[in-house]
C-alpha positions, -999 to +999 in steps of 0.1 A: +122-227-031+089-231-012+107-219+020+118-187+003+082-181-009+068-186+026+095-163+041+088-136+015+051-138+023+059-136+060+081-105+054+052-089+035+027-099+062+048-084+090+057-053+071+021-045+064+011-052+100+034-024+109+020-002+081-016-008+091-007-001+127-008+037+122-042+041+105-063+042+138-036+064+154-027+095+134-062+107+129-070+103+166-037+118+177-040+149+155-077+156+159-077+153+197-071+188+209-063+175+244-031+158+233+001+179+234+013+168+200-001+200+185-012+232+202-049+232+214-058+262+192-047+244+160-076+245+134-091+214+119-077+225+085-042+226+099-047+193+117-057+178+084-026+193+067-004+177+094-022+144+089-016+146+051+020+153+056+025+124+080+007+101+056+026+113+025+062+112+038+063+075+039+052+068+003+074+098-009+105+081+005+092+048-009+089+063-043+126+070-045+137+038-027+116+012-044+135+011-077+168+014-058+160-017-037+148-035-068+179-027-089+201-035-059+185-069-055+190-075-093+228-068-089+235-081-054+208-108-049+176-107-029+188-117+006+213-090+017+193-060+005+162-074+022+180-079+055+194-043+053+160-028+046+144-046+076+172-032+098+164+003+086+127-003+092+135-013+128+153+019+134+124+039+119+099+024+143+121+030+173+123+067+161+085+068+159+082+053+194+105+080+208+086+107+189+053+098+204+068+093+239+082+128+240+054+144+219+077+154+191+061+159+157+096+163+142+106+128+152+074+114+139+080+131+106+115+117+105+103+082+113+079+083+084+108+090+060+130+062+074+102+037+074+092+047+039+127+043+026+128+008+041+093+000+027+107+000-008+118-035+000+084-047-013+101-047-048+125-073-034+097-094-021+078-092-054+110-100-074+116-131-051+081-143-058+086-138-096+120-157-094+105-188-079+071-188-096+064-209-127+044-189-153+012-209-146+015-201-108+026-165-109-009-150-106-017-174-078+015-166-059+010-129-063-025-134-050-010-151-019+013-120-016-018-097-017-034-120+009-004-117+031-006-079+029-043-081+037-039-103+067-011-081+080-032-050+074-061-068+092-041-074+124-021-041+123-050-017+128-066-040+153-034-041+174-029-003+168-063+006+181-063-018+210-028-010+222-035+027+220-057+024+251-024+020+271-009+050+253-001+060+217+036+050+221+027+014+228+017+004+192+050+017+179+069-004+205+049-033+192+058-024+156+095-024+166+092-058+181+075-075+152+100-058+128+128-072+148+112-106+145+109-101+108+146-093+105+154-124+126+134-147+102+151-131+072+185-137+087+179-173+096+155-187+070+155-167+038+173-184+009+187-166-020+164-169-051+185-150-077+216-168-089+223-148-121+229-112-111+232-082-135+250-049-128+228-019-121+238+018-117+221+032-086+210+068-081+183+087-062+168+098-095+160+062-105+124+066-095+119+096-118+140+082-146+124+048-146+090+063-143+096+085-174+110+055-193+081+032-184+055+057-195+072+059-229+067+022-234+034+015-251+028-018-233+034-003-199+016+031-203-020+019-197-010-005-170+010+022-150-017+048-155-043+024-142-021+016-113-016+053-104-053+062-106-064+030-087-039+036-059-046+073-057-084+068-055-080+039-030-055+057-007-075+089-007-106+070+004-089+047+028-064+070+045-089+099+052-121+079+059-112+080+097-118+118+096-153+111+082-160+083+107-148+105+136-169+135+124-201+117+117-201+086+140-176+097+167-153+067+163-127+061+190-092+047+182-103+012+191-133+014+169-112+027+140-089-003+146-119-026+143-130-009+111-096-011+095-091-046+108-124-058+093-115-041+060-081-058+059-098-091+067-123-086+039-094-078+015-073-108+026-102-132+022-109-118-012-074-119-025-067-153-011-099-171-020-128-152-034-113-137-065-095-169-076-123-183-098-125-150-117-087-146-121-085-181-135-114-176-159-108-141-172-079-122-185-060-099-161-071-068-181-107-077-177-104-084-140-085-051-135-112-031-153-141-048-135-125-044-101-117-007-106-152+001-119-172-017-092-149-005-064-153+031-076-191+029-076-191+013-042-169+040-027-192+067-042-222+051-025-207+054+011-217+090+019-253+081+008-257+054+035-284+063+060-268+047+091-236+031+104-247-005+101-247-003+063-210+006+062-198-029+071-214-048+042-204-020+018-168-022+030-169-059+022-179-051-014-153-024-017-125-046-005-136-075-027-135-054-058-102-036-049-087-071-043-086-076-081-064-046-087-030-054-072-025-091-083-036-083-119-014-052-121+016-070-107+010-099-131+008-076-161+040-058-152+059-091-145+046-107-177+058-078-198+093-077-182+124-098-191+136-121-162+168-101-157+150-069-148+120-082-127+132-064-096+136-031-115+103-034-133+084-042-102+102-014-085+089+010-111+053-002-104+060+003-067+072+038-075+040+046-094+019+034-065+041+054-041+037+085-062-001+081-059+002+076-021+023+108-019+000+131-039-033+120-024-027+131+012-002+158+004-025+178-019-057+175+001-051+169+038-064+204+048-095+200+026-105+168+043-104+185+077-130+209+064-150+185+042-150+150+058-170+134+030-144+143+004-125+110+007-154+091-008-164+116-035-128+123-047-115+087-042-144+071-060-143+096-088-106+092-095-109+054-096-139+056-119-120+078-143-091+053-142-116+025-151-130+044-180-096+052-194-086+016-190-117+005-209-110+029-237-073+019-241-079-019-240-109-017-263-088+001-289-060-024-285-084-053-290-098-037-321-064-032-337-055-069-330-088-080-345-079-060-377-045-076-379 
């Protein structure tokens, strides 16, 4: 089963390399009036709105697809759905390459929907890890999963920013190549990890239905609310920070690639190594609260920095604190779910995160174009609110347990 674990981690690594690839690109492509993707007279507010739309379409499609892929993997096994999702992702990146090549915003928008639908396969990867992980190794293996995401996200922006010097279509050609490699490894090396399947009814409304069901469950309510607020705050900060960096420090695509690459490296180092002593010593709820609180305060400090040089150590602190959130959230959901619905439960968590990723850019893209510091103030404030809500909920639960 170790082989399946390594392949699942490699799938996550390559998927997120492709995801991270776009972060240095879209802001530069849309806010460069010399490029023919948008008309030269397009205002900054409208460019921000287009940026928000491009960023939101992928998680919107992922919101609906994650529980479908998870439930499909519960009923058909992990291997075949994973292979199909990777084939769809390959088609999506080819579509994006074509859109940039002919300067078609419509094809770019379509590619984000296709790639987002395929990206729901992370619920399959998570379910595979849950299948093959003993209870005492689950948090560690989910930490390795987060590390794989971080390493992939480290290299993705670096390659995206570097390859963009030869043209904005080249990074998407690279993404198509690595996704094809990902599919090849899944076809050859991935071993089935689920041997007891259960029938699941599939529908496009599964994301909404399961989300509603999950929020009715007392044990899941606080976890999912924390997941939503943490992901909303982080995505708002991380996705729109390039607008701030371009406006204040005149970052180029390659410099944005270096920034996101360094952030991904900090995150990977933190999830893989630095947070382990804390995760082993403290409960998941404690680690989640502490990570959200300190990450929020660090994000709120960024607009107050006097010069560019202070951004790099601050980003290390932000990524270190954020690194606590995903492994602890995934562990809490997995531990509260029966084995036969691991894929579905983790798909619900993915849908919650996807909903946050949809709303953060969709609601405020045009505002960021006018107010570049908004990602720090809004992102940090939302995450801080989530931390305070989490503290209140878990303090009350601990008090009730003490009484009983």
